[in-house]
C-alpha positions in Angstrom: 40.2 14.6 52.0 42.6 17.1 50.4 40.6 19.0 47.8 42.0 21.7 45.7 39.1 23.9 45.1 39.3 27.6 43.7 42.2 29.3 42.1 45.9 28.0 42.4 48.7 30.3 41.6 50.8 29.2 38.8 53.7 30.2 37.0 53.4 31.5 33.2 54.9 28.3 31.8 52.5 26.1 33.8 49.6 28.4 32.8 50.8 27.7 29.0 50.9 23.9 29.7 47.3 24.0 31.0 46.2 25.9 27.8 48.1 23.7 25.6 46.6 20.6 27.0 43.2 22.0 26.7 43.9 22.9 23.0 45.4 19.4 22.4 42.4 17.9 23.7 40.4 18.8 20.9 42.9 17.5 18.3 44.1 14.6 20.4 47.5 15.3 19.2 50.8 16.1 21.3 52.8 14.9 24.2 51.0 16.9 26.7 47.7 15.5 25.8 48.7 12.4 27.7 48.0 14.0 31.0 44.8 12.7 31.9 43.7 15.4 34.1 44.7 19.1 34.3 45.9 18.7 37.7 48.7 16.1 36.8 51.3 18.6 35.5 50.8 20.6 38.5 51.2 17.7 40.9 54.3 16.4 38.9 55.8 20.0 39.2 55.1 20.3 42.7 57.0 16.9 43.6 59.7 17.9 41.4 60.1 21.2 43.2 60.2 19.3 46.5 62.6 16.7 45.3 65.0 19.3 43.8 64.9 21.8 46.5 64.6 19.6 49.7 63.2 22.7 51.3 60.4 23.1 53.6 57.6 25.3 52.7 57.3 28.5 54.9 54.7 27.9 57.9 53.4 31.5 57.4 51.2 32.4 54.7 52.5 34.2 51.8 50.0 35.9 49.7 51.5 36.1 46.0 53.9 33.8 44.5 52.6 34.2 40.8 50.5 36.6 39.0 48.6 33.9 37.0 46.1 31.2 38.3 44.1 28.5 37.3 40.8 27.3 38.7 40.3 23.7 39.9 37.9 21.6 41.8 39.6 18.3 42.3 40.3 15.6 45.0 44.1 15.0 45.3 44.1 13.0 48.5 46.4 10.3 47.3 49.0 12.6 45.9 48.8 14.8 49.2 49.3 11.8 51.3 52.5 10.9 49.5 53.5 14.5 49.7 52.8 15.1 53.1 54.9 11.9 54.1 57.9 13.2 52.4 57.5 16.6 54.0 57.3 14.9 57.4 60.6 12.8 56.5 62.3 16.2 55.5 61.1 17.8 58.6 62.6 15.0 60.7 65.8 15.0 58.7 66.1 18.7 59.3 65.2 18.8 62.8 66.5 15.4 64.0 64.7 12.6 65.8 62.8 13.2 68.9 65.8 11.6 71.1 68.2 14.0 69.7 66.0 17.0 70.8 67.5 19.0 73.7 64.0 20.2 74.7 61.3 17.7 73.9 58.5 20.0 74.5 59.7 22.4 72.0 60.4 19.7 69.5 56.9 18.4 70.1 55.2 21.8 69.8 57.1 22.7 66.4 56.2 19.2 65.1 52.5 19.5 65.9 52.4 22.9 64.4 54.2 21.6 61.2 51.8 18.6 60.9 48.5 21.0 61.6 49.6 22.9 58.5 50.0 19.8 56.5 46.5 19.0 57.3 45.1 22.4 56.4 43.8 22.4 52.8 44.1 26.0 52.5 47.6 26.0 53.5 48.2 23.1 51.0 46.6 24.9 48.2 48.0 28.4 48.8 51.4 27.8 50.3 52.7 24.1 49.6 51.6 23.9 45.9 52.7 27.5 45.0 55.9 27.3 46.9 57.0 24.2 45.2 55.8 25.3 41.7 58.2 28.3 42.3 61.0 25.8 43.0 60.3 23.9 39.9 60.1 27.0 37.8 63.6 28.2 38.9 66.4 27.7 36.6 69.3 25.4 37.7 72.8 25.6 36.6 72.7 26.9 32.8 69.3 25.0 32.1 65.8 26.3 31.9 63.4 25.4 34.6 61.7 21.9 34.6 58.3 23.7 34.0 59.5 25.7 31.1 61.0 22.3 29.4 58.0 20.5 30.3 56.0 23.1 28.1 58.3 23.0 25.3 58.6 19.3 25.3 55.7 19.0 23.2 57.6 20.5 20.2 60.7 18.2 20.5 59.4 15.0 19.3 61.3 11.8 20.3 64.7 13.3 20.2 66.5 12.7 23.4 67.3 16.4 24.6 66.9 17.9 27.8 63.5 19.2 26.7 62.1 15.7 25.4 59.5 13.9 27.5 61.8 10.9 27.9 64.6 13.1 29.3 62.5 14.9 31.6 60.8 11.7 32.9 64.4 10.2 33.6 65.2 13.5 35.3 62.3 13.4 37.6 63.0 9.6 38.5 66.6 10.7 39.2 65.7 13.4 41.6 62.9 11.4 43.1 65.4 8.7 43.9 68.0 11.0 45.1 65.3 12.5 47.6 64.3 9.1 48.8 67.9 8.1 49.4 68.8 11.3 51.2 65.6 12.0 53.1 63.2 9.0 53.4 65.3 5.9 53.8 67.4 7.4 56.5 64.5 8.2 58.6 62.9 4.7 57.9 66.2 3.0 58.9 66.6 4.9 62.1 63.0 3.7 63.0 63.6 0.3 62.2 66.8 0.0 64.3 64.7 1.0 67.4 
């Protein structure tokens, strides 16, 4: 079981989203109120950060990604299992298959170290989630960050702009599909050929 318990470092825009959802719950109005649980925007942004960056998190713990934090006590096992699967596929893509390794002992050691990190709830909460939230909070090209646009999507209504919920949902699906095509499917195809 993967449980996020205690404070999670979040960017300012994510803290605004969480506060906005809490306020909207009272009035039951606004797009962000459709998140059933407060952890959902954090999970969505974490996945987006992984899909968009296609980078592995650092193995060593960094203490401060953000100044802000929010306290949780929630089981995210289903989300964590999927994220771990995608992270494993990314690790294999970046490090090659075992039969491509020049030194299988080093390969195995590195892989086991990486997997042990994924299974560490503390690492998941303090490194993986903030690392990908940071990626989702970075501006790309001339647009605002995904998290900032998500926060502001509540003020747009149904107009199809890059801040609208519909646009962000399409963008999320697009980067997810790209990630699966670039990272996950090649690994699965190699395994099936064996």
